[in-house]
C-alpha positions as CSV (number, residue, x, y, z in Angstrom):
1,M,59.7,-84.1,92.0
2,D,58.2,-80.7,93.1
3,K,55.1,-82.3,94.6
4,L,57.2,-84.9,96.3
5,F,59.4,-82.2,97.8
6,D,56.3,-80.4,99.2
7,R,55.3,-83.6,100.9
8,L,58.8,-84.1,102.2
9,Q,58.9,-80.6,103.7
10,M,55.5,-81.3,105.4
11,L,56.8,-84.5,106.8
12,E,59.9,-82.8,108.2
13,D,57.8,-80.1,109.8
14,R,55.6,-82.8,111.4
15,Y,58.7,-84.6,112.6
16,E,60.0,-81.5,114.3
17,E,56.5,-80.9,115.8
18,L,56.5,-84.4,117.2
19,G,59.9,-83.8,118.8
20,E,58.5,-80.9,120.7
21,L,55.3,-82.7,121.6
22,L,57.2,-85.7,123.0
23,S,59.1,-83.4,125.4
24,D,55.9,-81.9,126.7
25,P,55.1,-83.1,130.3
26,D,51.4,-83.1,129.5
27,V,52.0,-85.5,126.6
28,I,54.4,-87.7,128.5
29,S,51.9,-88.2,131.3
30,V,49.3,-89.8,128.9
31,T,50.9,-93.1,128.0
32,K,48.6,-94.0,125.1
33,R,49.1,-90.7,123.4
34,F,52.8,-90.7,124.1
35,T,53.2,-94.2,122.6
36,K,51.2,-93.2,119.5
37,L,53.2,-90.1,118.8
38,S,56.5,-92.0,119.5
39,K,55.5,-94.5,116.8
40,E,54.6,-91.8,114.4
41,M,57.9,-90.1,114.9
42,A,59.8,-93.4,114.5
43,D,57.9,-94.1,111.2
44,L,59.0,-90.7,109.9
45,R,62.6,-90.8,111.0
46,E,64.2,-92.6,108.0
47,T,62.3,-90.5,105.5
48,V,63.3,-87.2,107.2
49,E,66.9,-88.4,107.5
50,K,67.1,-89.3,103.8
51,Y,65.5,-85.9,102.9
52,N,68.1,-84.0,105.0
53,K,70.9,-86.0,103.3
54,Y,69.3,-85.2,99.9
55,K,69.4,-81.5,100.7
56,E,73.0,-81.7,101.8
57,V,74.0,-83.5,98.6
58,T,72.0,-81.0,96.5
59,Q,73.8,-78.2,98.2
60,Q,77.2,-79.8,97.6
61,I,76.4,-80.2,93.9
62,S,75.5,-76.5,93.7
63,D,78.7,-75.5,95.6
64,D,80.9,-77.7,93.4
65,E,79.4,-76.3,90.2
66,E,79.9,-72.7,91.4
67,M,83.6,-73.5,92.2
68,L,84.2,-74.9,88.8
69,S,82.6,-71.9,87.1
70,D,85.0,-69.6,89.0
71,G,88.0,-71.3,87.5
72,L,90.4,-73.6,89.4
73,D,93.8,-75.0,88.7
74,D,93.9,-78.4,87.1
75,E,94.6,-80.4,90.2
76,M,91.8,-78.7,92.2
77,A,89.4,-78.9,89.3
78,S,90.0,-82.6,89.0
79,L,89.2,-83.2,92.7
80,V,86.0,-81.1,92.5
81,K,84.8,-82.8,89.3
82,E,85.3,-86.2,91.0
83,E,83.4,-85.0,94.1
84,L,80.6,-83.6,91.9
85,S,80.3,-86.8,89.9
86,N,80.0,-88.9,93.1
87,A,77.4,-86.4,94.5
88,K,75.3,-86.6,91.4
89,V,75.2,-90.4,91.6
90,E,74.3,-90.2,95.3
91,K,71.5,-87.7,94.5
92,V,69.9,-90.1,92.0
93,K,70.1,-93.0,94.5
94,L,68.6,-90.9,97.3
95,E,65.7,-89.8,95.0
96,E,64.8,-93.4,94.3
97,E,65.1,-94.4,98.0
98,I,62.9,-91.4,99.0
99,K,60.2,-92.3,96.5
100,I,60.0,-95.8,97.9
101,L,59.7,-94.4,101.4
102,L,56.9,-92.1,100.3
103,L,54.8,-94.9,98.9
104,P,51.6,-95.6,100.9
105,K,52.4,-98.0,103.8
106,D,50.4,-101.2,104.2
107,P,49.3,-101.0,107.8
108,N,49.7,-104.8,108.1
109,D,53.3,-105.0,106.9
110,D,54.8,-105.4,110.4
111,K,52.4,-108.1,111.5
112,N,52.7,-111.8,112.0
113,I,50.5,-114.0,109.8
114,I,48.2,-116.9,110.0
115,M,48.6,-119.2,107.0
116,E,46.3,-121.9,105.9
117,I,47.3,-124.5,103.2
118,R,44.8,-126.9,101.8
119,G,45.0,-129.7,99.2
120,A,42.5,-128.9,96.5
121,A,42.1,-130.6,93.1
122,G,44.0,-133.8,92.7
123,G,43.2,-136.1,95.6
124,D,46.2,-137.6,97.4
125,E,48.7,-135.8,95.1
126,A,47.1,-132.4,96.1
127,S,47.5,-133.2,99.8
128,L,51.2,-134.2,99.2
129,F,51.7,-130.9,97.4
130,A,50.1,-129.1,100.3
131,A,52.7,-130.7,102.5
132,D,55.5,-129.7,100.1
133,L,54.3,-126.1,100.3
134,F,54.3,-126.2,104.1
135,S,57.9,-127.5,103.9
136,M,58.8,-124.7,101.5
137,Y,57.4,-121.9,103.7
138,S,58.9,-123.5,106.8
139,K,62.4,-123.4,105.3
140,Y,61.9,-119.9,104.0
141,A,60.8,-118.8,107.5
142,E,63.9,-120.4,109.0
143,R,66.1,-118.5,106.5
144,Q,64.4,-115.2,107.6
145,G,64.9,-116.0,111.3
146,W,61.1,-116.4,111.8
147,S,59.4,-118.9,114.0
148,I,56.5,-121.2,113.1
149,E,53.7,-122.6,115.3
150,V,51.4,-125.3,113.8
151,I,48.0,-124.7,115.3
152,D,45.8,-127.2,113.4
153,K,46.3,-129.9,110.8
154,N,44.5,-132.7,109.1
155,V,46.9,-135.4,107.9
156,T,45.9,-137.7,105.1
157,E,46.7,-141.4,104.9
158,V,49.5,-140.9,102.4
159,G,51.3,-138.4,104.7
160,G,50.1,-135.2,103.1
161,F,47.8,-132.5,104.5
162,K,44.2,-132.1,103.7
163,E,44.7,-128.8,105.5
164,I,47.2,-127.2,107.9
165,A,47.1,-123.9,109.7
166,L,50.1,-122.2,111.2
167,I,51.2,-118.9,112.7
168,I,54.5,-117.4,111.5
169,N,56.0,-114.9,113.9
170,G,58.9,-112.5,113.1
171,N,60.0,-109.3,111.6
172,S,57.6,-107.9,108.9
173,V,56.2,-111.4,108.0
174,W,53.1,-110.0,106.2
175,S,55.1,-107.6,104.0
176,K,56.8,-110.6,102.4
177,L,54.2,-113.4,102.4
178,K,51.1,-111.4,101.7
179,Y,51.4,-112.2,98.0
180,E,51.1,-116.0,98.6
181,S,47.3,-116.2,98.8
182,G,45.8,-118.0,95.9
183,A,45.8,-121.3,94.0
184,H,49.2,-123.0,93.5
185,R,49.4,-125.5,90.7
186,V,51.9,-128.4,90.5
187,Q,52.8,-130.4,87.4
188,R,54.7,-133.6,88.1
189,I,54.6,-137.4,88.1
190,P,52.9,-138.6,91.3
191,V,54.6,-141.3,93.3
192,T,51.5,-143.4,92.7
193,E,51.6,-143.1,88.9
194,S,52.9,-146.3,87.4
195,A,52.8,-145.1,83.8
196,G,55.0,-142.1,84.4
197,R,52.5,-139.6,83.3
198,V,52.6,-136.0,84.4
199,H,49.6,-134.9,86.5
200,T,48.3,-131.5,87.4
201,S,47.1,-130.8,91.0
202,T,46.4,-127.7,93.0
203,A,46.7,-126.5,96.6
204,T,45.3,-123.3,98.0
205,V,47.1,-120.9,100.3
206,V,45.4,-118.3,102.5
207,V,47.5,-115.6,104.2
208,M,45.9,-113.4,106.9
209,P,47.5,-110.8,109.2
210,E,47.3,-111.9,112.8
211,E,44.8,-109.7,114.5
212,E,45.0,-108.5,118.1
213,D,42.1,-107.5,120.4
214,V,42.8,-103.8,119.9
215,E,42.6,-104.1,116.1
216,I,39.4,-106.0,115.6
217,E,36.6,-106.4,118.1
218,L,34.1,-109.3,117.8
219,D,30.9,-109.0,119.7
220,P,30.5,-112.1,121.9
221,K,26.8,-112.2,121.0
222,D,27.9,-112.8,117.4
223,I,29.9,-115.9,118.3
224,R,28.4,-119.3,119.0
225,V,30.8,-121.7,120.9
226,D,30.3,-125.4,120.9
227,V,32.6,-127.8,122.9
228,Y,33.0,-131.5,122.2
229,R,35.5,-134.3,122.7
230,S,38.7,-134.4,120.7
231,S,39.0,-137.5,118.5
232,G,41.7,-139.1,116.6
233,A,41.8,-141.3,113.5
234,G,38.8,-143.5,113.2
235,G,36.8,-141.5,115.6
236,Q,38.6,-142.8,118.7
237,H,38.5,-140.5,121.6
238,I,42.0,-139.3,122.7
239,N,40.6,-137.8,125.9
240,K,37.5,-138.1,128.1
241,T,36.8,-134.4,128.4
242,S,35.2,-131.9,126.0
243,S,38.4,-130.0,125.1
244,A,37.7,-129.4,121.4
245,V,36.1,-126.1,120.5
246,R,34.1,-125.0,117.5
247,M,33.4,-121.2,117.1
248,T,30.9,-119.8,114.6
249,H,30.8,-116.2,113.7
250,L,27.1,-115.8,113.0
251,P,27.2,-112.6,110.8
252,T,29.6,-114.2,108.3
253,G,29.0,-117.9,108.9
254,I,32.7,-118.4,109.4
255,V,33.5,-121.6,111.4
256,V,36.7,-122.5,113.2
257,A,37.2,-125.9,114.9
258,M,40.2,-126.4,117.1
259,Q,41.2,-129.7,118.9
260,D,45.0,-129.7,118.5
261,Q,45.7,-128.3,122.0
262,R,45.7,-130.1,125.3
263,S,43.1,-128.1,127.1
264,Q,39.8,-126.5,126.2
265,Q,41.2,-123.1,127.2
266,Q,44.1,-123.4,124.8
267,N,41.8,-124.5,122.0
268,R,39.5,-121.5,122.8
269,E,42.5,-119.1,122.6
270,K,43.7,-120.6,119.3
271,A,40.2,-120.7,117.8
272,M,39.6,-117.1,118.7
273,K,42.9,-116.0,117.1
274,I,42.1,-117.8,113.9
275,L,38.4,-116.6,113.9
276,K,39.6,-113.0,114.2
277,A,42.0,-113.3,111.4
278,R,39.4,-115.0,109.1
279,V,36.7,-112.4,109.9
280,Y,39.2,-109.6,109.3
281,D,40.2,-111.3,106.0
282,Y,36.6,-111.7,105.0
283,Y,35.8,-108.0,105.3
284,A,39.2,-107.1,103.7
285,Q,38.4,-109.3,100.7
286,Q,35.0,-107.6,100.4
287,E,36.7,-104.2,100.3
288,Q,39.3,-105.5,97.8
289,S,36.5,-106.8,95.5
290,E,34.9,-103.4,95.5
291,Y,38.2,-101.7,94.7
292,D,39.0,-104.3,92.0
293,A,35.6,-103.6,90.3
294,N,37.1,-100.2,89.4
295,R,40.8,-101.1,89.0
296,K,42.4,-104.6,89.1
297,S,45.4,-104.8,91.5
298,A,48.8,-105.1,89.8
299,V,49.7,-108.5,91.4
300,G,46.2,-109.9,91.5
301,T,43.4,-109.8,94.0
302,G,44.6,-112.6,96.1
303,D,41.3,-114.4,95.4
304,R,41.4,-117.9,96.6
305,S,40.4,-119.3,93.2
306,E,43.0,-117.2,91.3
307,R,45.9,-119.3,90.0
308,I,49.0,-117.4,91.0
309,R,51.9,-119.8,90.5
310,T,52.8,-123.1,88.7
311,Y,55.5,-125.5,89.9
312,N,56.7,-127.6,86.9
313,Y,58.9,-130.5,88.2
314,P,59.9,-132.0,84.9
315,Q,61.3,-128.7,83.7
316,N,62.5,-127.6,87.2
317,R,60.6,-124.3,86.6
318,V,58.5,-122.0,88.7
319,T,56.2,-119.5,87.0
320,D,54.4,-116.6,88.8
321,H,51.6,-115.8,86.4
322,R,50.8,-112.4,87.9
323,I,54.1,-110.8,86.8
324,G,55.2,-113.3,84.1
325,L,58.2,-114.4,86.1
326,S,59.8,-117.8,85.3
327,L,62.7,-119.3,87.2
328,N,64.4,-122.6,86.3
329,K,65.3,-123.4,89.9
330,L,62.3,-125.2,91.3
331,D,64.5,-127.4,93.5
332,R,66.0,-124.4,95.2
333,I,62.7,-122.6,95.6
334,M,61.1,-125.7,97.2
335,N,64.1,-125.7,99.6
336,G,63.0,-122.4,100.9
337,E,64.9,-120.0,98.6
338,L,61.9,-117.9,97.8
339,E,63.7,-114.5,97.8
340,D,63.9,-114.0,94.1
341,V,60.1,-114.6,93.7
342,I,59.1,-112.4,96.6
343,D,61.6,-109.6,95.8
344,A,60.2,-109.5,92.2
345,L,56.6,-109.3,93.5
346,V,57.6,-106.5,95.9
347,L,59.4,-104.6,93.2
348,F,56.5,-105.0,90.8
349,E,54.1,-103.6,93.3
350,Q,56.5,-100.7,94.2
351,T,56.9,-99.8,90.6
352,K,53.2,-99.6,90.0
353,A,52.7,-97.6,93.2
354,M,55.5,-95.2,92.2
355,E,54.0,-94.5,88.8
356,K,50.8,-93.7,90.5
357,L,52.5,-91.4,93.0
358,E,54.4,-89.5,90.3
359,N,51.2,-89.0,88.3
360,E,49.2,-87.6,91.2
């Protein structure tokens, strides 16, 4: 813990320095700098408070042990021993909490996300499974107090989704749903299967942090914009104006088409939001691939082709292959009760990160 204590003391010193800076009129007058320093101080607050509490508890343990060594009457000794026991338990708890707070922060954890779900192998059954995944994430979002906005969808004739894109807004959405990117496999008897045989189908999920203008800049010269008429099923025009928008990011070849909104301006805004997220994700995946060439990530790379989870309906079982977790409550998970799966993934990642931190 010695190295960790050195880091904690440095953070406390920085916290005190920030307090002085934020009371400086010269800093207060520069809004951008003041905001940046205020956020840094807010990010450090919990860690510093835990560290100060840890020091108080450590001092209490030292004082109690000294009192017991001096000799006390039985009644007083009993009280001090109880206090000492409680303090030691609290010390261990604080140590674990502090270690977690010292883990490297994912800069995207507080962000909203753009999620894209696509039916993959399995035809109609894959599209129906994509719709089931959309329902599962929607119910989970509702349980978290988040909001969902569907920004694009392609409905199949059987009522599934060839693809659907949505924005999920709320508190720390990325921190909980960032593990969902990858191939999801379903094993069940399709409604169209007359012989009662179990089929295997897949759907893919892509989760991207929602990017704002200040976080990623796209050169307008790198974007080709085409406008055309929105059309419905069978190619019938649903309006007489060119409101649909297709944006192509020339350096990466990424294409976003948007026709779900009423006006061209709305479609432009939604298309740009998705394009920024996809471009950011494209470069992030490249960086991740370079990193994984040296050391594979504990919970997988998030590669689109990587099978991350199987949903077995006959056995009411969900298995996350990255961490070997199996839960026999598929019905509840599909109803949005994803907490056990997501908490296990978070804990697994934290444990690996903590081992690395302690070995540095």
